[in-house]
Backbone as CSV, one residue per row, in Angstrom:
resi,resn,N_x,N_y,N_z,CA_x,CA_y,CA_z,C_x,C_y,C_z
1,UNK,-81.128,22.455,93.881,-81.092,23.630,94.071,-83.003,24.063,94.148
2,UNK,-83.658,23.296,92.702,-84.860,23.747,92.452,-85.606,23.433,93.823
3,UNK,-85.627,22.392,94.092,-86.781,21.341,95.187,-86.502,22.627,96.534
4,UNK,-85.097,22.994,97.267,-85.113,23.668,98.236,-86.144,24.906,97.607
5,UNK,-86.330,25.304,96.753,-86.648,26.688,96.234,-88.326,26.428,96.340
6,UNK,-88.958,25.583,96.288,-90.325,25.004,96.348,-90.627,24.597,97.783
7,UNK,-89.621,24.104,98.229,-90.128,23.568,99.734,-89.787,24.658,100.632
8,UNK,-88.717,26.119,100.363,-89.467,27.571,100.882,-90.679,27.865,100.756
9,UNK,-90.691,27.930,99.439,-92.237,28.675,98.915,-93.270,27.801,99.548
10,UNK,-93.683,26.520,99.683,-94.322,25.306,100.148,-94.614,26.375,102.224
11,UNK,-93.199,26.348,102.572,-93.441,26.394,104.019,-94.253,27.706,104.309
12,UNK,-93.492,29.078,103.256,-94.324,30.388,103.439,-95.607,30.130,103.611
13,UNK,-96.155,29.147,102.189,-97.813,29.343,102.221,-98.474,29.326,103.007
14,UNK,-97.891,27.696,103.893,-98.782,27.257,104.698,-98.223,28.249,105.899
15,UNK,-97.104,29.080,106.238,-97.451,30.255,107.434,-98.379,31.373,106.729
16,UNK,-98.494,31.676,105.387,-99.362,32.702,105.415,-100.883,32.314,105.668
17,UNK,-100.998,31.191,105.060,-102.224,30.247,105.217,-102.864,30.385,106.717
18,UNK,-101.644,29.973,107.459,-102.185,29.454,108.729,-102.375,30.909,109.476
19,UNK,-101.437,32.267,109.282,-102.060,33.367,109.482,-103.557,34.179,109.298
20,UNK,-103.329,34.123,107.914,-104.550,34.692,107.441,-105.901,33.703,107.935
21,UNK,-105.965,32.380,107.925,-107.093,31.673,108.063,-107.490,31.766,109.865
22,UNK,-106.748,31.632,110.571,-106.954,31.815,112.131,-106.532,33.085,112.476
23,UNK,-106.363,34.059,111.422,-106.052,35.468,112.065,-104.933,35.685,113.422
24,UNK,-103.774,34.819,113.265,-103.232,34.467,114.233,-102.735,35.781,115.460
25,UNK,-103.223,35.240,116.731,-103.090,35.826,117.913,-102.337,34.936,118.684
26,UNK,-101.055,35.635,118.979,-99.671,34.470,120.200,-100.946,34.208,121.669
27,UNK,-101.058,35.654,121.726,-102.059,35.200,123.198,-103.086,34.075,122.986
28,UNK,-103.494,34.352,122.523,-104.896,33.117,122.275,-104.918,31.615,121.431
29,UNK,-103.701,31.612,120.527,-104.010,31.024,119.802,-103.195,29.568,120.655
30,UNK,-103.269,28.109,119.865,-102.985,26.973,120.630,-102.007,26.257,120.027
31,UNK,-101.305,25.509,120.325,-100.480,24.480,118.891,-101.344,23.870,118.083
32,UNK,-102.302,23.193,118.278,-103.279,22.483,118.283,-104.180,23.849,116.906
33,UNK,-104.373,24.458,116.914,-105.085,25.173,115.797,-104.350,25.720,114.989
34,UNK,-102.621,25.434,115.338,-101.486,26.046,114.557,-101.170,24.952,113.523
35,UNK,-100.790,23.501,114.089,-101.351,22.378,113.372,-102.044,22.683,112.269
36,UNK,-103.205,22.230,113.098,-104.454,22.353,112.353,-104.443,23.240,110.400
37,UNK,-103.913,24.602,111.274,-103.961,25.636,110.055,-102.330,24.925,109.106
38,UNK,-101.697,24.639,109.816,-100.282,24.123,108.737,-101.219,22.976,107.324
39,UNK,-102.050,21.983,108.598,-102.368,21.151,107.707,-103.511,21.280,106.435
40,UNK,-104.211,22.249,107.218,-105.217,23.048,105.741,-104.426,23.947,104.790
41,UNK,-103.084,24.765,105.074,-102.322,25.104,104.146,-101.615,24.156,103.551
42,UNK,-100.951,22.997,103.755,-100.258,21.875,103.134,-101.364,21.480,102.186
43,UNK,-103.075,20.823,102.624,-103.769,20.312,101.691,-103.735,21.181,100.757
44,UNK,-104.101,22.609,100.819,-104.430,24.003,99.504,-102.882,23.633,98.802
45,UNK,-102.149,23.443,99.137,-100.599,23.434,98.311,-100.643,22.205,97.695
46,UNK,-101.057,20.711,97.862,-101.320,19.677,97.343,-102.350,19.725,96.216
47,UNK,-103.113,19.971,96.422,-104.801,19.859,95.686,-104.275,20.013,93.984
48,UNK,-103.236,20.881,93.401,-103.221,20.948,92.283,-102.227,19.512,91.930
49,UNK,-101.269,18.938,92.375,-100.501,18.154,92.200,-101.465,16.848,92.154
50,UNK,-102.477,17.011,93.095,-103.570,15.456,93.043,-104.414,15.805,92.256
51,UNK,-104.696,16.695,91.712,-105.854,16.809,90.329,-104.716,16.296,89.271
52,UNK,-103.225,17.057,89.172,-102.660,16.520,88.022,-102.638,15.045,87.664
53,UNK,-102.387,14.468,89.053,-101.787,12.874,89.261,-103.229,12.444,88.537
54,UNK,-104.501,12.605,88.793,-105.918,11.961,88.734,-106.115,12.226,87.296
55,UNK,-105.673,13.477,86.717,-105.496,13.442,85.227,-104.729,13.018,84.214
56,UNK,-103.694,12.487,84.808,-102.999,11.528,83.639,-103.144,10.256,84.196
57,UNK,-103.724,9.644,85.162,-104.249,8.479,84.930,-105.019,7.918,84.490
58,UNK,-106.187,8.754,83.991,-107.287,8.764,83.495,-107.103,9.015,81.957
59,UNK,-105.955,9.635,81.761,-105.576,9.481,80.103,-104.755,8.506,79.801
60,UNK,-104.407,7.723,80.469,-103.947,6.369,80.374,-104.577,5.335,79.706
């Protein structure tokens, strides 16, 4: 149940970042820019876990 909550938060973050970064307008936006925005949002979502993993590896 907890994982679905985090997935929902991640999807919402990707959608919000896509809308904010690209100032989404359905008349002018293409699927490529939407996918790029989603990739940027996913990258921003994953950065904290990557940093955490690097710190754990250094501590060993």
